[in-house]
C-alpha positions as CSV (number, residue, x, y, z in Angstrom):
1,M,148.4,15.2,26.6
2,D,150.1,15.6,23.3
3,N,151.1,12.3,21.7
4,I,152.2,10.4,24.8
5,R,153.6,7.1,23.7
6,A,152.7,3.8,25.4
7,K,156.2,3.6,26.8
8,E,155.8,6.7,28.9
9,Q,152.3,5.8,29.9
10,I,153.3,2.3,31.1
11,K,156.4,3.7,32.9
12,S,154.1,6.3,34.6
13,L,151.7,3.6,35.8
14,V,154.6,1.4,37.0
15,A,155.9,4.4,39.0
16,L,152.5,5.3,40.4
17,R,152.0,1.7,41.5
18,G,155.5,1.6,43.1
19,V,156.7,-1.5,41.3
20,T,159.7,-2.2,39.0
21,M,159.4,-3.3,35.4
22,T,160.7,-6.7,36.5
23,Q,157.9,-6.9,39.0
24,L,155.4,-5.9,36.3
25,T,156.6,-8.7,34.0
26,D,156.2,-11.2,36.9
27,M,152.7,-9.9,37.5
28,V,151.8,-10.3,33.9
29,S,153.3,-13.8,33.7
30,K,151.2,-14.8,36.7
31,K,148.0,-13.4,35.2
32,T,148.5,-14.9,31.8
33,K,150.2,-18.1,33.0
34,R,152.8,-17.5,30.2
35,N,156.4,-16.3,30.3
36,Y,156.5,-12.6,29.9
37,S,160.0,-11.3,29.8
38,L,161.4,-7.9,30.6
39,S,163.5,-8.0,27.4
40,S,160.5,-8.6,25.2
41,L,158.5,-5.9,26.9
42,S,161.4,-3.4,26.7
43,Q,161.9,-4.1,23.0
44,K,158.2,-3.6,22.2
45,L,158.1,-0.3,24.2
46,N,161.3,1.0,22.6
47,R,160.0,0.1,19.1
48,G,156.6,1.5,19.8
49,S,155.1,-1.8,18.6
50,I,153.3,-3.0,21.8
51,P,149.7,-4.1,20.9
52,Y,146.8,-2.1,22.3
53,N,145.3,-5.1,24.1
54,E,148.7,-5.7,25.8
55,V,148.7,-2.1,27.1
56,M,145.2,-2.5,28.4
57,M,146.1,-5.8,30.1
58,I,149.2,-4.1,31.7
59,A,147.0,-1.3,33.0
60,D,144.6,-3.9,34.4
61,V,147.4,-5.9,36.1
62,L,148.6,-2.6,37.7
63,G,145.1,-1.9,39.0
64,F,144.2,1.0,36.7
65,N,141.1,1.6,34.5
66,V,141.5,3.2,31.1
67,S,138.8,5.5,30.1
68,Y,138.0,7.9,27.3
69,E,136.6,11.4,27.8
70,R,134.9,13.1,25.0
71,K,136.4,16.5,23.9
72,E,134.1,19.5,24.1
73,K,135.0,20.6,20.6
74,I,136.0,18.4,17.7
75,D,137.9,20.0,14.8
76,F,137.4,18.4,11.4
C-alpha cells in the first residue's frame, strides 16, 4: 500500500464495520467517556493531523487489530 493516509484507512474500517462516521464518534465518546465530535474528527482527518494513538483507539473501537509485517527485503 503506497502512502495510504489515516483518513482513507479509517473510512475503510468504518465501511468494513458497516457504521457511519457519526456512529463511530458515538462509539469513541462512549469508550473514552468524553465528547468526541464528528466535526473535530473530520478536521483532523482532512488536515492529516490525527495522532497515531487516536487512530489506534479508533481501530480498537471498530474491532480491528493493527499489526505490522516485516518486509522480506529492506532497501537502504
